[in-house]
N, C-alpha and C positions, 0 to 999 in steps of 0.2 A: 666789384664787378670784374669778371676775369677776363685777359686777354682776350681771348675769342670771342667774348660775347660784346665788349666795346668795338672790336674790329669789324664784327656784324650790325651791330646799331650803326656805327658812322656810316659803312658802305651801302646798308640798306637806304639810307636817307639819301643818298647820292647818285641813289639808280635810276631817277629822275630826270637826273638834270647828265646825266655821262654822257661823254657820247662815244658812238658808236666806232668800235677796231674796226679798218679797211676790211673790208671781206670784197672778194671776186668772184663771182659765181659764172657758170657755164652758162652761157645763152640759151644752149639749147634742152637744158634741165631748169627752164624758170619755175616749173610746177613743184618743185621738190620741196616739202613742206615739214618744218621744223616740228619736233616732236611735242608735249605740254610741258607747257612748263610745269694731373697726371704723375705717375710715380717715375723714377727717374730708372733708366733702363739696366738689365740685369747684364750679367758680366758674359761676355761670350759665351756660347753653349754650343759643346762640340759633341759628337757620340765618341765614346769608348769600347771597342771592340771587346774590353774584358767587362763590361757590363752587361753583355749580350747571354742570354740561355738557346738562343740559335743560329750560332757562326754560320757562314756563307763562303763556300770556296769556289771562287768562280774558276772556268777553264782558263789556263795560260793564256794572255794576249787576248781573251775571247770572251763578249758577254754572252752568255748564252740561256734561253728559254726551257727546259725541260718539259716536254711536253704541248711546246704553244703552238697555236697554229700557222698555218702558212701564211706568205705576206699576202696573195689573191686573197685569202679569206679574212685579213685583217683589213685590207683596201675596201672591201665590202658592209664595213662596220660602221654602226654610227648612223646620223640623221639623214635627212633627204639631203641631195647634192646642195650646196650654196655657194660660196663664193668661187670664182676660177681653179683650178688645179695651177695658175700660172699665171701673175699677171705683172708683165713689165712696165717698169719707170723708169720715162727717160732722165739721163742727167741734163739736168738744165731750170729754168722757166717753170716749163710745165710737169717737171718732178724731183727729183732727186738734188740734192745739192752738198757737195764734199767741200773741206777747207784743210788748208793745210797738207796737202798731197805734194809729191814729189817739189821740198822742200826739206833742205839740211835742218837737222837740230829741230823738227816740226814734230808733233803728235798728230796724226792724220784722222779726219772725224767727219762724220756724216747725221745723218737720220738719228736722234736718241733712241726714238722707240716705235712699234705700231702697236694698234690695238683696233676691236672693233665693235663697231656700236650695237645696240640692239636690234636694229635693221637691217644688219649684215653688213653696212656700210665700213669700208675701210678707211682707218686715220693715221696720218703720220706725221710723228712730231718733224718738222723737217729743220732742224733746229739752225743748223748751218745759215739756214735764211730767216731765222727769225719768223718762223710760217707754220701752220699747221696744214695739211691736205686732206680733203674726204674725196673717198670715190666709191662710187656706187657700186651694187652687187654685180655690175658686168666690167669694173675695174676701169671705168672712166670716170674722168677728174671733174667733181660737180664743185667743188670748192675748194679756195684758200684763203685761211683766215690769216691773214697779218696780225705780228707780234709788237706792236714797236715798241709795249710796256715792259717786256719782259726781258731779261736779262739772256737769261739761256733753259731751254725747257728739257729737262733732264728726263719727264716720262708721262704717260696722258692715259687717260681712264675717259670713255664716254659710258652714260648711262643716260634712260629718259628724261633728264632732268637738267642734263648739261653736258658740256667738253669741260674737263678737271684738268687741269695742266701742274707739273710740279716745275718750278721754277726755281732749281736747287742752283743755280750760279748767283743768284741773287747775294748780295752784301746780307741779304736779311732773307735768305728764303721764305717761298710762300707755297701753298697751294692757292691758285687761281680757277676762280668759274665762271666761262663763257657761256653764251645760250649759242643755240648753232647757227646762229646767223654772224656769231663774232663778237657779242656787245659784254663787256666784262661784268660781270653781277656782282661779284664780293671778291676778297682776296684775305686767306687766312692765314698767320703766322706761324710760325713753327714753334713748339717748345726746344725740339731739339735736331735745330736743324744739321748738324754735323755727319750724324748718320742717316738721313734719310734717303732711300738707296730707290725708291721709285712710288706708283701711287697702285692702288688696287680698288675695284668697286666688286661687292660682294654680292651674291643672288638676292640679295633683298634691296640694293640699291645704294648701301652705305659705302661711303667713299673712307678707305683707310692709307694713310702714310706707311709707306713699307719700312721698316729700321733695318740696317747690314741683309741685307739682303733676304728676309722672312726672319729674320730673329726674335723681329716685337712686329705686330700692327699696332699701329694708333691712328684709331676711329677720329675723323677729322670731321664728317658731316655725317648721322646718323639717316637712316630713309626716310625719317619727314623732315628732312633739311635742316635740323637744330645741328648746330656746333657744339662738338661734345668733347673729345680728347678721351677718351678712355682707351687702355692698352692692353691688350692680351700678347698670347704670344704661341698661338694657335690659330690655323685658317679654320672656319667655318663651310665646309661642303654637304651641301641637304642634310643640315642638321648633326653630320658629324666632325668631330675637332679632330684636325689634320696637322702635324708637324714636323717638318724637314729637319734633319742635323747633322750636316755633313762631318766627315773626320776631324778631328784635332791636326792643324796642320804641323803645328810646332812638335808634332810626337816622330820618331821615326816610321813606327809604323802608323800610317794614315790611309790604310785602304778599306777602311768599312765605316760608316755611319749608317744613321737609322731612318725610317719612317714612325712617326708614333701616332698609330691610327685608332681615339677613343683609346687610348692609355695603354695599348698594347705595341709591341715593340716589332718593329718588321725592318731583320737587318739589311742594308744597301751594300753588295760588296764589288769591288773593282780589281785588277789585275795592279794597278799603280797606285795611283794617291788621291783620292774622292775631296776634291778640293772644294766643290760646291753640290748643293742640294737644294732646289730652291721649289717650292707649290706653283704650278703653273696652272690648274684649274680644273674643272669638271670637266670629267668624259662621259660619254653615254653606259647609262645603264646603269647609274652611281658609281661609274670609276673614278680617276682622276690622272693627271696627268704631272710629272714631277722632270724639271728642267735638271740634269746632272752634270757635274765635271768634272774629269778627269786628266789630272796632271802628272807629267813624266819631265825631269830633265836628263835629257839627251845633251846634242851641243846645243840646242838652246831649250828654252819652256815650251813642251807641246800639251795644247790642251785637246780633248775631246770632249765637246757637249752635246750633249743627247737627251731625247726629250724619253722617259721610261709610261708607258702605260699600266696601270694596275686597275683591275676590276675594284666591283663594291667590296669583296673579301681581303684586297690586300695585295692580289695575287698578279705578280707581273705578266701582263700577257704580250708584249709588243716594245721593240726599241725602234729609234729614229734619229739620225746623225744630223745636225745642224755642221756644215765642213768650217770650221773655223778659219784655217788656214789658206782657204779659197776667197776670202772675207777680203775685200780691196778696203774697206774700213770698218771696223768693229761696232756693232749695233748691240750696246746694250739690254736692251726690250727689244729685241725684234723676233721676238717667239709669243705668237700669239694664240689663244681657244679659238675659233669661230663660232659665231651661234649655231651651225650646223655639227659642231663636235669635231672637227678635225681639228689639225694642228697645223698653223702656217709660220713658214719662217723668212724674214727679210733677206737676203741674200744681196753684199753690194756688189760691183762690178766696176773698172772703170769710167764706162761710157753707160752703165744704165744702172739699175737695182731691180730686183725680181722677185713679186711673194711667190713662193710654191706652197704646195699643200706635201706634207711630208708624210712619205710611205712608211708603216711600221714594217719591220722583220721579225723572227725570233731570234734570230743573232745577227750582231756584227763583225766586220774583219777586223782587228786591230789596227790602227792606225801608229800606231808606235812602230821603230827602228828594233828597241829592245824588249826582250819577254817580260813578262809580269815581276818587277823590282824585290827584291829583298829588303828588309827596314834601312832608312837610309843612315849612312854614318856621320862622326860628326866632323865637321870641318874639321884640319888643323893649318894653322898657318903658315904657309910654305916658308916664310923663310921671319928668324926674329925678327919682331919689333925692333927700332932703333931706340936708343938710351931716352931720347926727346921722344912722347909719343904723343896720340889728340885723344884725349878720351872720351867714351861716346855722352858721356855727359855734356861734354863741351861741344859736341856735333850737334848734338838733340836741343840745348837751348840758344845755341846759335839758331838754328832751324824756325822753331819756335815764336823766338824775339822778331823773325821777317815777317813769319805768317801775323803774330800779334802785334804789328806795327798798328801804330795809328795815326794820320799826320791830316792836318787842315790842309787842303788845294784850294787857292785861288782862279779864277777862269782863268788866268794866264796859265799857270800848269793844268789846267783840265782844258782848254781849247785854244792857246798861244800859238802862233805861227811854228811851224815844225814842216818843212818841205821834206815831204816824203813821210810822214809817220800817219801811223794807223789808231786812231782810240780807243783804248782799252773799252768796251761795252758796258762793263759796268759803272762807271767813271759817267755822271751827267755832268750836272754845274761846280759849280763851288763850291764845295763842305768837306766835312771830316770824312776820309776814309780809311778802313783799315787793310794792313795789310801791305805788301809791295807790288807795283804793276807790271806785269808782262815787260819784257822789252826783249824783241829776240835779238841775241848777239851782245845783250847785257851783262853787267858784270858789278852791276854796283852795290856797294854795302849797306846796311841799314842806314847808317850814317851819313854817307855822302848821296844816298836816295833823298833823307829828310832835309838837308843842306841844301840839295836843288830845289827841293819845294817851297810853297810861301816862307818867308819874303821874297826868296827867290824867285828867276824867273823859268826854271827848266821844267821839259814836258813830263807826266806821268805817265811813261809806258808807251811801247809800240808794239803794236801788232801786225805791219807790214812788214812782210818780209824782203821784199826787194831791197834791203841794204840796211847796213848800221848807221843811227842817224845818231849824232852827236849833239842836239836838242834834249834827246830824251835821255831818260832815265829808270833804271829797272832792271830787273835779272829774267833770263830765261830759263830752262830745265836744268842745264847743266851749270850756269853760272850760278845758279840759287846751290847745286850740291857743292860747286867746285866751295862758294861761299863757307858752307857747314862743315867742308871739311877743313876749314881753315886753310886754304889755299890759296897764295896770293897774287894767283897767276890763272884764267881761266882755263879750264878743261873742259872739250864737249866729249859728247857722248864716244867720239871715235877714239880719243887718245884718253880717254878715264882709265883705259888700260895699262897706261905708263905711271899710274898713282894708286892702281888697284889688284886684286888677281880675281879670277873668276872661280866660285864657291861651287861644289860638286853636288850642293844639297840644297833645297829649298826650307828644308826643316830647320837648319842652323840661322838661316837669317833673324839678324839680331837689331835693336835700332842703331841707328847709324850707317845700317848695310844699304844697297840700293838695288833696285833693278832694272835694270839697263837695255835699251836696245840701238845697237851703235847706230850712230848717221839719223836717229829719228828721238828717243825720247829718254829720258832718265826721271827714275822719282825715288825720293828718300823713305826708305822702310822704318815704318812707325812700330806697327805688332801686326800680328794675325789677327783678323777680322772673322765673322762668317760668310765664306763665299767667297774670300778675298782677304788682302792686306789694305790695313791702314797705312795712308801714306801723306808725306807734303812732298809739296811739287809746285813749279811754275809752269803752267799751262793755258794752253787757249782753247783746251778742249770744250766743248758746250757751252764756250764764251766765258770761263771761269775769268781769265786775262789776269791772273795774278797769282800768287802764291796763296796754295788755298792746301787744308788738310780734309782727304777725302777715304772714302773707301774704293777701291780696285777689286773687281772679280777676278777670278784669275784668266779667262778667257781675254778681258782685255790686256794682259799681261803674255800672250802668246807671242813669241819669239824674242823674247825678253832674255836674259842671264843675271842671276844674282852676284853681286860685285862687293868686296868688301875693301876699304882703304888701308891700302900697307902704311904702316906704319899706326894703327889704331892700338889703344892699350891692352886691351884684351880681345 
C-alpha cells in the first residue's frame, strides 16, 4: 500500500470525529453557501538559444510587439467584468499581515499567495497570521479560516471540492484539504518536499504540486478525488500541451528562453537575462498567460516581473508589469487569473495591500538603468587568496550538516521558561526535530546547539526580535553563513563585506557564494534552479523558523547582490 493511500484511509476514517478548524464569518453574509462536496524529478530544464531555429531580437531596453493592438483595445478583451479592478485590504485583523518589517537581520514577509475560486471569490493565504481570507466578488471579507494545525502555508488553490493548501514550511510538508467552512478533510504527504514551490488546479479540477516553479507537475488528487502521484513535465490547457523553459542562468548569455506549445518551440527573448518563465493560466479565446522574470545586476539585482499574454496560436498579444521594486513585502504567488479571464496582482504597501487588475499594452518601457546587456563575463577574484583558504566542499558540508541535523528536544527545550523568547512555529512538544532552529542574533555551531538541548536545558530557537536571549540557541541568517564560511566571529548582513567581495555577475555564482541584502537577509547559494536558485538559509519567512533547503525565485531576491568569500580556495 502506498504512503498516499495509507494516509487517505487513516484520514477518511478520522473525518467523522475530527474537530472543525475555527472559522470566523461575516455576520452580514450568513447565507453564503459552500460548494458541494512517482518517478524522480529530472535535472533542471532550461532553454538554450542555439537550439532554436527562430531567434528573436527584441529592441534594446524594451519589450515590443509588432502589430499588437493598442492598450485600450486590450482592456476590452476577455470575459464579462468580474472582480473589481481594485480591491484594498487593510493591514491588520481584517486584512493582511506582515512580519519581520523594520527589523535588522530579518527577511520581511507577509501573504504567500492569492487565488480565485470557481465562484469568483478571492482567497488570500495570510501566512504571517496563519489563516486564509475569503473575499466575495465585491471585495467584502466574508470568511477567515484559522490554521492552527499548519506551520506555514506557501500556496493555495480552491476548487468546487474544497480549499487546498501547501504547508511547505512543515517538517514534513503536506497538501491539506479543507472544506469551505474550515474543516480539515485530509493531508497528503509529499514524495519530493524540497522542490515543491506551489499548487495548481487544472481545468478538470485535479490538484497538482508544482515543482521547481513549473519544471514538473505532480498530480496529487485527480478530478475524481483519488490520490494519484502522477508526474508530468508540461501544463495542459484546453487539451493542449504547454511548457515554459527559462534561460540557463549559469550561461554568459541568458537572454532567451522558450515556450513549447504542442511540440512547437516559441522563443522568448528579453534584453537582459530571462531568469523565470512560468505558466500562469488560460486566457480568453484559447490563449494563455505566462509570468516572466527578467533579471539584471546593476548596483543591486533588479527584476522585472511581467505577464505575457499569448493567443491560441502562440502569438504574443500583450504585456503587463507587476512592479517588484514597489512591493513592501514580496508575494511569491501574488499573480492570479480570475474566472473573468483578467489577470490580477497583489501589491503590498506599508499600511495595506491592493489587488489590482493588470492592464496590458503592446510594449513596456524598460525599468533598467543600463541598456540591454552583453553576455556576462566570468568573475575574477580581485585579490589572491591567502595561503590557507576555505574550500567550497568545507563550506557546503558545514551547511548541509546544520540543515540535516537531527536532535531530540525535551519539553524543557521546546517550552521551558525563557523570558523574551518566541518559540519557532515548527516546534511542537517534546520530540526529535531536524535542522537547527532559527535564533535571532544566534551564532550557535551545530555542536553547541546539540549540547544545549536534551539533556541540556537550553531553549530551541527564538523568533522574537526584541532582543538576543541568553537562554535560546540556534542561528539567524548571517550567523548561519558565518558558520558555513568557517568564521569564529559572527558577521551581519551589513558587515559581511569585511570578509567577502561583491561579484559582477550572477552567472558566476558557485556553491558557497551568497546572495546578500545588507541589513535584511542573506542566503547561501547551492545551485541554479528553474526560475531561481537553490539555497541553504536560516529564515523565518513563511514560518520555516530554521535552516532550510529551498528554492528562491529571482523576484524574491530583488535588491540582493552576489558575494564571494575572500579566501575561498577557488
